[in-house]
C-alpha positions in Angstrom: -0.5 2.1 15.4 2.2 1.9 12.7 2.9 -1.8 12.8 -0.1 -3.6 11.3 -1.0 -7.3 11.6 -0.8 -7.5 7.8 2.8 -6.4 8.1 3.7 -9.0 10.6 1.7 -11.8 9.0 1.2 -10.8 5.3 -0.4 -14.2 4.4 -3.0 -14.0 7.2 -6.3 -13.6 5.4 -8.8 -15.1 7.9 -8.7 -15.0 11.7 -10.9 -14.6 14.8 -11.3 -11.2 16.6 -13.2 -9.6 19.4 -15.2 -6.4 19.0 -14.0 -3.9 21.5 -16.1 -0.9 20.4 -19.2 -0.7 18.3 -21.6 1.8 16.7 -24.2 1.5 13.9 -22.3 0.6 10.8 -18.8 0.2 12.4 -16.7 -1.7 14.8 -13.2 -1.7 16.3 -11.5 -5.0 16.7 -8.9 -6.2 19.2 -6.8 -7.5 16.2 -7.2 -7.1 12.5 -5.4 -8.1 9.4 -7.1 -5.4 7.4 -4.7 -2.9 5.9 -6.2 0.6 6.6 -4.9 2.2 3.5 -2.8 5.4 3.2 0.0 6.8 1.2 -2.0 6.5 -2.0 -3.0 2.8 -1.3 -6.7 1.9 -0.9 -7.7 0.0 2.2 -8.4 -3.7 2.3 -12.0 -4.9 2.0 -13.6 -8.1 3.2 -16.2 -9.6 5.5 -16.9 -9.9 9.2 -18.9 -13.0 10.1 -20.9 -12.6 13.3 -23.6 -14.7 15.0 -26.2 -12.5 13.3 -24.8 -12.9 9.7 -22.1 -11.8 7.3 -21.3 -8.1 7.0 -19.1 -6.6 4.2 -16.4 -4.2 5.3 -16.1 -1.4 2.8 -13.2 0.6 4.3 -11.3 1.6 7.4 -11.5 5.0 9.2 -8.8 6.2 11.5 -10.3 8.2 14.3 -9.0 9.3 17.8 -10.4 7.8 20.9 -11.1 9.8 24.1 -7.3 9.8 24.9 -6.4 11.0 21.4 -5.0 7.6 20.4 -5.8 6.5 16.8 -8.2 3.6 16.5 -9.3 1.8 13.3 -13.1 1.7 12.7 -14.1 -1.1 10.3 -16.9 0.4 8.2 -19.8 -1.9 7.3 -21.9 -1.7 4.1 -24.9 -2.1 6.4 -24.9 1.3 8.1 -27.6 0.2 10.6 -25.8 -3.0 11.8 -24.7 -3.1 15.4 -22.3 -6.0 16.2 -20.8 -7.3 19.4 -18.8 -10.3 20.6 -16.5 -12.5 18.6 -16.4 -12.3 14.8 -14.5 -14.1 12.0 -12.4 -11.7 9.9 -12.1 -12.5 6.2 -9.9 -10.4 3.9 -10.8 -10.1 0.3 -7.8 -12.0 -1.1 -8.2 -10.9 -4.7 -8.3 -7.2 -3.8 -5.3 -7.6 -1.5 -3.2 -9.4 -4.1 -3.9 -6.9 -6.9 -3.0 -4.0 -4.6 0.1 -5.8 -3.4 1.3 -6.6 -6.9 0.7 -3.0 -8.1 2.3 -1.5 -5.0 5.4 -3.6 -5.4 5.6 -2.8 -9.2 5.2 0.9 -8.4 8.4 0.6 -6.2 10.2 -0.8 -9.2 9.0 2.1 -11.4 10.0 4.5 -8.7 13.5 2.9 -8.5 14.1 3.3 -12.2 12.8 6.9 -12.3 15.0 7.8 -9.3 18.1 6.2 -11.0 17.6 7.6 -14.5 16.4 11.1 -13.6 18.8 12.3 -10.9 16.8 11.4 -7.8 13.4 12.6 -9.0 11.0 12.5 -6.1 7.4 11.3 -6.0 4.8 14.0 -5.7 1.7 11.8 -5.5 0.5 8.2 -5.9 -2.6 6.2 -6.2 -2.9 2.4 -6.0 -6.4 1.2 -6.8 -8.2 -2.1 -6.1 -8.9 -2.8 -9.7 -5.3 -3.2 -10.7 -4.7 0.3 -12.0 -2.7 3.2 -10.5 -0.6 6.2 -11.1 2.5 7.9 -9.8 3.4 11.6 -10.1 7.1 12.6 -10.3 8.9 15.9 -9.9 10.2 16.0 -13.4 10.7 18.7 -16.1 12.3 18.7 -19.5 12.1 14.9 -19.9 11.2 12.8 -22.8 7.9 11.2 -22.0 8.7 8.3 -24.4 11.5 7.4 -22.0 9.1 7.2 -19.1 6.7 5.1 -21.2 9.4 2.6 -21.9 10.2 1.9 -18.3 7.6 -0.8 -18.1 10.0 -3.1 -19.9 12.5 -2.6 -17.0 9.8 -3.3 -14.5 8.8 -6.5 -16.3 12.4 -7.6 -16.4 12.5 -7.5 -12.6 9.2 -9.4 -12.4 10.6 -12.1 -14.7 13.8 -12.3 -12.5 11.6 -13.2 -9.4 13.6 -11.0 -7.0 12.9 -11.4 -3.3 11.1 -8.6 -1.5 11.7 -8.2 2.3 10.2 -5.9 5.0 12.7 -4.6 7.6 12.8 -2.0 10.2 15.4 0.7 10.7 15.9 3.4 13.3 14.1 6.6 12.2 17.1 8.8 12.9 19.3 6.6 10.8 16.7 6.6 8.0 16.7 10.5 8.0 20.3 10.5 7.1 20.1 7.9 4.3 19.6 9.3 0.8 16.7 7.8 -1.1 15.1 6.0 1.7 12.1 8.4 1.8 11.2 9.5 -1.7 8.0 11.4 -1.4 8.0 15.2 -1.4 4.9 15.4 0.9 4.4 12.3 3.0 6.4 9.5 4.8 5.1 6.4 6.6 4.6 6.9 10.3 7.3 5.5 12.6 6.5 2.7 15.0 6.0 3.6 18.7 9.7 2.7 19.4 10.9 5.0 16.7 11.6 2.7 13.8 10.6 3.0 10.1 9.4 0.1 7.9 11.5 -0.3 4.8 10.7 -2.4 1.7 13.8 -4.0 0.3 13.7 -5.4 -3.2 17.0 -7.1 -3.4 19.5 -5.1 -5.4 16.8 -2.9 -7.0 15.1 -0.7 -4.5 15.1 0.1 -0.8 12.6 2.7 0.6 10.3 3.4 3.5 6.7 2.3 3.0 3.7 1.2 5.1 1.8 -0.6 2.3 1.2 -4.2 1.4 3.7 -5.9 -0.9 4.6 -9.2 -2.5 7.3 -11.5 -1.0 8.8 -12.0 -4.5 8.5 -9.9 -7.7 7.7 -13.0 -9.7 4.3 -13.2 -8.0 3.2 -10.1 -10.1 1.3 -10.2 -13.3 3.0 -8.2 -16.2 3.0 -4.5 -15.7 2.0 -1.9 -18.4 2.4 1.8 -18.5 -0.7 3.1 -20.2 -0.2 6.9 -20.3 2.2 9.7 -19.4 0.7 13.1 -18.8 2.2 16.6 -18.2 0.6 18.0 -15.0 2.1 21.4 -14.8 5.7 22.5 -15.6 7.4 20.1 -13.3 5.1 17.2 -12.8 4.8 14.0 -14.9 1.9 11.6 -14.2 2.5 8.0 -15.1 -0.6 5.8 -15.3 -0.2 2.0 -15.2 -2.0 -1.2 -14.7 -1.6 -4.9 -14.3 -1.8 -6.6 -17.6 -4.7 -8.8 -16.6 -6.7 -5.8 -17.9 -5.5 -6.1 -21.4 
């Protein structure tokens, strides 16, 4: 499943669902607005409200069913709980918005690095629920102070309130488009009909991504680069945060 409900309805944070599989401490739902995580982004968290009470969802586990198809198990904090029937799904809105802000901001950072350093690719990324993250870039012989100063460019785009759109393109076409996939090691999975989801930040950045994002850069808190580290001869690690943490 490469098209998530949170992609189709990004503002949907509460809905009803039916449990289609269950085990102690976990359930599979017929529909779910939880983002499962991946590509360096943490999964959503939230609550399932059942007839027997409210159960915190701590994460999502992708596992194959008997046919080998991927299913998403919603992992409960109560490892002994066994649920059935209809539940109310509630996504942790604060966690979602912090992750979406930082993921959108990381695309802006990526765009400026890609532009200023001759198409440097991403070698790793991590977007955390606490409003902190990092990106690793394939860079050598660069001035780390230049990297540290890129938060000013990111904040300029935040101040400009630039629209952010999610579109789908044919995977074959995407493969021939320079800069659409910028990770050296991973790309988001295509949809069953062979399309790739692309995040388009108007006039700034356009790249494939399966994460959660804002609909406008102006929805983000200010962005701050906190540290640049050398991780080997060719790797630069840029650590950053939302400035609510200052």
